[in-house]
FISE-230771 format. One record per atom (N, C-alpha, C): residue number from 0; residue in one letter; atom name; x, y, z. Coordinates in pm, whole numbers, plus 32768, in hexadecimal, padded with zeros to 4 digits. Example, Ala and Ser with C-alpha at 12.3 -4.5 7.8 and 13.67 -1.06 7.14 Angstrom:
REM FISE-230771
0  a  N  8527  7DC7  830C
0  a  CA  84CE  7E3E  830C
0  a  C  8528  7EB6  830C
1  s  N  8505  7F1F  82C4
1  s  CA  8557  7F96  82CA
1  s  C  850A  8003  8313
//
This chain:
REM FISE-230771
0  x  N  8052  7F89  8000
0  x  CA  8000  8000  8000
0  x  C  8056  807D  8000
1  x  N  80D6  806F  8010
1  x  CA  812F  80E2  801B
1  x  C  8168  810A  7F93
2  x  N  8127  80E5  7F27
2  x  CA  8158  8102  7EA1
2  x  C  814C  8195  7E7C
3  x  N  8103  81B1  7E14
3  x  CA  80F3  823A  7DE5
3  x  C  8088  8287  7E2F
4  x  N  8039  8243  7E82
4  x  CA  7FCA  8287  7EC4
4  x  C  7FFE  82E6  7F2F
5  x  N  804F  82B6  7F8A
5  x  CA  807E  830A  7FF7
5  x  C  8114  8316  7FF8
6  x  N  8149  837C  7FBB
6  x  CA  81D9  838E  7FB6
6  x  C  820A  83D2  8035
7  x  N  81BC  8432  8066
7  x  CA  81DF  847D  80DE
7  x  C  8180  8456  814F
8  x  N  81A2  8475  81CB
8  x  CA  8146  8457  8239
8  x  C  80C4  84A6  822E
9  x  N  805D  8478  8275
9  x  CA  7FDB  84B8  826B
9  x  C  7FDC  8544  82A7
10  x  N  8039  8560  8304
10  x  CA  8041  85E6  833E
10  x  C  8067  864C  82D3
11  x  N  80BF  8623  8279
11  x  CA  80E7  867B  820B
11  x  C  8070  8692  81AD
12  x  N  801E  862C  819B
12  x  CA  7FA6  863A  8149
12  x  C  7F45  86A1  8182
13  x  N  7F38  86A1  8207
13  x  CA  7EE0  8704  8247
13  x  C  7F18  8790  8234
14  x  N  7F9C  879F  823F
14  x  CA  7FD9  8822  8228
14  x  C  7FC8  8851  8198
15  x  N  7FD4  87F5  8139
15  x  CA  7FC2  8818  80AC
15  x  C  7F31  8841  8091
16  x  N  7ED2  87FA  80CE
16  x  CA  7E45  881D  80BB
16  x  C  7E28  88A6  80F7
17  x  N  7E5D  88C2  816F
17  x  CA  7E44  8944  81AC
17  x  C  7E83  89B5  815C
18  x  N  7EF9  899E  8122
18  x  CA  7F37  8A02  80CC
18  x  C  7EE2  8A1A  8050
19  x  N  7EA9  89B0  8018
19  x  CA  7E51  89BE  7FA4
19  x  C  7DD4  8A0C  7FC4
20  x  N  7D99  89F4  8039
20  x  CA  7D21  8A3E  8060
20  x  C  7D42  8AD2  8073
21  x  N  7DB5  8AEF  80AE
21  x  CA  7DDE  8B7B  80C2
21  x  C  7DF3  8BBF  803B
22  x  N  7E35  8B7A  7FDD
22  x  CA  7E4A  8BB4  7F58
22  x  C  7DC6  8BCF  7F10
23  x  N  7D68  8B73  7F1B
23  x  CA  7CE6  8B88  7EDB
23  x  C  7C9E  8BFE  7F1B
24  x  N  7CA1  8C07  7FA0
24  x  CA  7C5F  8C76  7FE5
24  x  C  7C9C  8CFD  7FBC
25  x  N  7D21  8D04  7FB7
25  x  CA  7D63  8D81  7F90
25  x  C  7D48  8DA1  7EFD
26  x  N  7D46  8D3C  7EA7
26  x  CA  7D2A  8D53  7E19
26  x  C  7C9E  8D87  7E00
27  x  N  7C3B  8D50  7E49
27  x  CA  7BB2  8D80  7E3A
27  x  C  7BA5  8E0E  7E6F
28  x  N  7BE4  8E27  7EDF
28  x  CA  7BDD  8EAD  7F19
28  x  C  7C21  8F14  7EBE
29  x  N  7C90  8EEE  7E82
29  x  CA  7CD8  8F49  7E2A
29  x  C  7C8D  8F5E  7DA6
30  x  N  7C46  8EF9  7D76
30  x  CA  7C00  8F08  7CF6
30  x  C  7B84  8F61  7D03
31  x  N  7B4F  8F72  7D7D
31  x  CA  7ADB  8FC9  7D90
31  x  C  7B00  905C  7D89
32  x  N  7B7F  907D  7D9A
32  x  CA  7BAC  9108  7D94
32  x  C  7BB7  9132  7D02
33  x  N  7B65  9190  7CD7
33  x  CA  7B61  91B9  7C4B
33  x  C  7BAE  923B  7C31
34  x  N  7BEA  9277  7C97
34  x  CA  7C37  92F1  7C83
34  x  C  7CB9  92D1  7C3B
35  x  N  7CD8  931D  7BD3
35  x  CA  7D53  930A  7B88
35  x  C  7DB4  9379  7BAF
36  x  N  7E1B  9353  7BF9
36  x  CA  7E80  93B3  7C25
36  x  C  7F06  937E  7BF4
37  x  N  7F45  93C5  7B99
37  x  CA  7FC2  9395  7B5E
37  x  C  8037  939C  7BC0
38  x  N  8029  93E7  7C2A
38  x  CA  8094  93ED  7C8F
38  x  C  808A  9379  7CF2
39  x  N  8017  9339  7CF9
39  x  CA  8001  92CE  7D5A
39  x  C  7FD1  924F  7D15
40  x  N  8017  9223  7CAF
40  x  CA  7FF3  91A8  7C68
40  x  C  8020  912E  7CB7
41  x  N  7FCF  90C4  7CBB
41  x  CA  7FFA  904C  7D03
41  x  C  8065  9000  7CB4
42  x  N  80B9  8FB9  7CFD
42  x  CA  8121  8F6A  7CBA
42  x  C  80E7  8EEF  7C75
43  x  N  8082  8EB4  7CB2
43  x  CA  8044  8E3B  7C7B
43  x  C  7FB0  8E58  7C66
44  x  N  7F7B  8E33  7BF3
44  x  CA  7EEE  8E4B  7BD3
44  x  C  7E94  8DF1  7C28
45  x  N  7E19  8E1C  7C3E
45  x  CA  7DBE  8DCB  7C90
45  x  C  7D9F  8D42  7C54
46  x  N  7D96  8D39  7BD0
46  x  CA  7D79  8CB7  7B93
46  x  C  7DEB  8C55  7BA9
47  x  N  7E65  8C86  7BAD
47  x  CA  7ED7  8C2E  7BC9
47  x  C  7ECF  8BF9  7C57
48  x  N  7EA7  8C4E  7CB5
48  x  CA  7E98  8C21  7D3F
48  x  C  7E29  8BB9  7D4B
49  x  N  7DBD  8BCB  7D01
49  x  CA  7D50  8B6B  7D05
49  x  C  7D7C  8AE4  7CCB
50  x  N  7DC5  8AE7  7C5E
50  x  CA  7DF3  8A6A  7C1F
50  x  C  7E55  8A21  7C79
51  x  N  7EB8  8A6A  7CB0
51  x  CA  7F18  8A2B  7D0A
51  x  C  7ED6  89F9  7D89
52  x  N  7E76  8A44  7DBD
52  x  CA  7E30  8A19  7E36
52  x  C  7DE2  8999  7E21
53  x  N  7D9C  8990  7DB1
53  x  CA  7D50  8915  7D98
53  x  C  7DAD  889F  7D7C
54  x  N  7E1F  88B6  7D3D
54  x  CA  7E80  884A  7D29
54  x  C  7EBC  881D  7DAE
55  x  N  7ED7  887A  7E08
55  x  CA  7F0B  8856  7E8C
55  x  C  7EA5  8803  7EDB
56  x  N  7E26  8827  7ECF
56  x  CA  7DBF  87D8  7F15
56  x  C  7DB7  874C  7EDA
57  x  N  7DBF  8741  7E57
57  x  CA  7DBB  86BE  7E15
57  x  C  7E31  8667  7E3F
58  x  N  7EAA  86A0  7E40
58  x  CA  7F21  8654  7E68
58  x  C  7F1A  8630  7EFC
59  x  N  7EEA  868E  7F4F
59  x  CA  7EDE  8673  7FDE
59  x  C  7E7C  8603  7FFC
60  x  N  7E10  85FC  7FAE
60  x  CA  7DB0  858F  7FC2
60  x  C  7DEF  8508  7FA4
61  x  N  7E43  8502  7F40
61  x  CA  7E88  8484  7F21
61  x  C  7EE9  845E  7F91
62  x  N  7F20  84BE  7FD7
62  x  CA  7F7B  849F  8044
62  x  C  7F2F  846F  80C0
63  x  N  7EB0  8493  80CC
63  x  CA  7E61  846C  8141
63  x  C  7E1D  83E4  812D
64  x  N  7E1B  83B0  80B4
64  x  CA  7DD5  8331  8098
64  x  C  7E03  82BE  80F4
65  x  N  7E86  82A8  810C
65  x  CA  7EAB  823B  8167
65  x  C  7E77  8250  81F6
66  x  N  7E73  82C9  8224
66  x  CA  7E3E  82E7  82AA
66  x  C  7DA9  82C9  82B1
67  x  N  7D60  82EB  8246
67  x  CA  7CD0  82CF  8244
67  x  C  7CB8  8238  8243
68  x  N  7D0A  81EB  81F7
68  x  CA  7CFC  8159  81F7
68  x  C  7D20  811F  827E
69  x  N  7D7D  815E  82C6
69  x  CA  7DA5  812D  834A
69  x  C  7D34  8141  83AF
70  x  N  7CEC  81B3  83A4
70  x  CA  7C80  81CF  8402
70  x  C  7C0A  8172  83E9
71  x  N  7BE3  8164  836B
71  x  CA  7B6D  8113  834B
71  x  C  7B98  8088  8326
//
């Protein structure tokens, strides 16, 4: 069961999922701001944060799969 499913411990998976949720929250909050100020442009676009956040959640879920099988 330790093949490609769980490469890292499940604690790392929880950290990856929480980072993904934070990125999605910040991306949504940043995308709601419609003011265009050329002096205060963000370094990363909101859509990039949303894509990376959802990918982090997906990868984190794969890291938690062995822990879920252990519980149930």
